[in-house]
N, C-alpha and C positions, 0 to 999 in steps of 0.2 A: 527460385521462388520470388515473386514480386513483393511489393510493399503494400498491397491493398489490405484494407482493414479486416477482410474476412480471415486473414492469416494471423490476426492479433489475438493474443491470449489475455485473460483477465489479470490485471496487475495484482489484485488481492490474492491470486493463486500462489504468489511467491511465498506468502506467509504459510499457506497450507503445505506447499512443497517442502519447505524447510522443516516444518513440524513433522510431516510424514508423507513420503512420496506416494504411498498407496492411497492415503486419504485424498491427496490432490487428484489422483487419477480417478478415484471413485466419483468425486464431485465434478471434475472438469471434463473427463472423457466419458464416463458412464452415466452422468447426470443423476447420481444417487445423492440423496440428502435426507437427513433426519433431524428434526428439531429436538433440542433438549433445553434444559433450563439456561445453560450458557449461551446457546445460539439465540434464544428468545430475548435474553437480557441484552445481548449484543445488538440485536435488531432494534430494540426500543431505544438504546443509546444512540445508534446511528440515525434513527428517524429524527431525533432532536437536533442533530448537527446537519443532516442532509436536507437543508432547505435551499434548493438551487437558486443561484443568482441573487441571493440576499447579500448585499454589500453594505457593510457597516463601517463607519469611521470612528475611531477612538484616538484622539490626540494625533500623533504622527503615524498611526497604524490604520491600514485599510484591511478589513477582515472579509474574506470571500468564502462562502460555504458551498460545499458540493461542487467543486470545480472539476469539470472533465479534463483529463490529461491523457497523453499518449506519447509513445516513442517509436519512431521508425527504426532506430537502431536495434532496440530490444524486441520490437513487434509485440508490444503490450499496450493496453489501454485500461483506464479505470477512472475513479473519482477520488479526489483528495477531500477528506472530511472538511478541512479548513486550510486555507492558505492565508497567511498574514503577510501583508506587504508593508514593510517598515521604511519610513522615509530615510534616505541615505544618498549622499551625493555620488557614491560609487555604484549606485543601482541603475535601473532602467526606467525609461519613460513609460507611463501608463496613460492610455487614452482617457481624456477627460479629467486628468489630475495634474496639478502643478508639482514640479520637482521630480526627483527620481526615487525609486523604491527597490528594496531587496526582498525577494519572496522567501518565506519559510513555511514548509508544509507542517501541519499539525494533525497527527493521526490519533483518533480516540479509540481506546481499548477498554473493554468491560472490566477486566481483572486487574492484576498488579504486574509489576515487572517480572519477566520470565528469565529463566536461566539460559535459554537459547537466544540466538540472534534473529529469530523469525520476524518479530515486529520491526526491528531495526532495519532489516533487509527490505521489508515492504516500504518503510519510510524512505530508504535510500533510493528505491526505484521511483518513488514519487518525485524526489528531488531531481533525479536524472531526467524524468519526463519534463519537469518544469524548465530545466536548463535548456533542453532541446527546443522546446516550444517558445520560450521567451528570450533565447540567446543570451543567457547570463549564467553566472556561477551561483550555485546554491550549496553552501558549505555547512549549513546547520539545519536541523529539523527537530521537532518535538513530538514526544509521545505523551498523551494524557491518559493516565490510568484511573478509571472511574472508581474502582473499589477503594483505592487509597487516596483519591482526590489529589493526585500529584502529577505535576507536569515535569517531564524529564528531558533535558537538552542533550542532543547527540551531534557529534561532528560527523559529517558525511565524508569519510576517508576514501582514499584510492583503493584500499584493501576491500572495503565494503562495496564499492562500485564494481570492482573486478569480480567479487563473489556474485553480485546480481547478474553480471554478464554470463558467468558460468551457469548459474541456475536457470536463467531464461533460455539459454541454448539447450540445456538438458530438457526443460519443459517442452520446448518445441519438438525436440527429437522424440520424446514419449508420445506427444500429441499426434504427430504425423504417423507414427507406427500404431497408434491406438493401443499403447502398451500400458497395462496396469501391473505394477510390481506385486510380488507375492507378500503374504503377511510376514512381518518381522516383529513379533510381540515384544513389548517393553513397557516400562512404567508409564510412558506417554499414552498408552492405550486407555488407561483409566479415565483420562480427560477428553477422550475423543467422542465427538457427536455421532460418528458413524460406527461405533463399537459393535452394535448389533448386526449391522449390514456386513461389516468387514469380515467377521469370523463366522 
């Protein structure tokens, strides 16, 4: 299979897949979607951050919103809510800017920190896309949780990167077979936007 973009899956699907493989398949294979309070709040929050190509400078940091990213290795594409480029001599050159910069992805989430790694894996995938596109290392990323107004720093470890590789491989296998897993009820079902469609 080639690397054309028709074979790319949505980066944001990693978060769905880790939360529930069936939910991911219903959304990304069967095109099922149902709005609930959580999804609407999430959409409003992202509309505030997703103002494409707005580039803002604050001191030694350049802030870019709604930056499109992709990875040929993972065959995924998506949009980073925010990427902060911090001035650092160990970084990379940016067109139209003096000095060198290191990029940090910042993903905005509606709620608060979760017990699963779903959000962190999405952030890791963003970091891996940025590394591939900009030919640099991205070892840190941030999750901003709107409900608790808190920004949390995460190290982008080898373990997280390997987990993203495993997940994206599995996502592609499901997608190519058009396979939707059977229902596996659990406590996570209470918070699912597709609860009514699923069962």
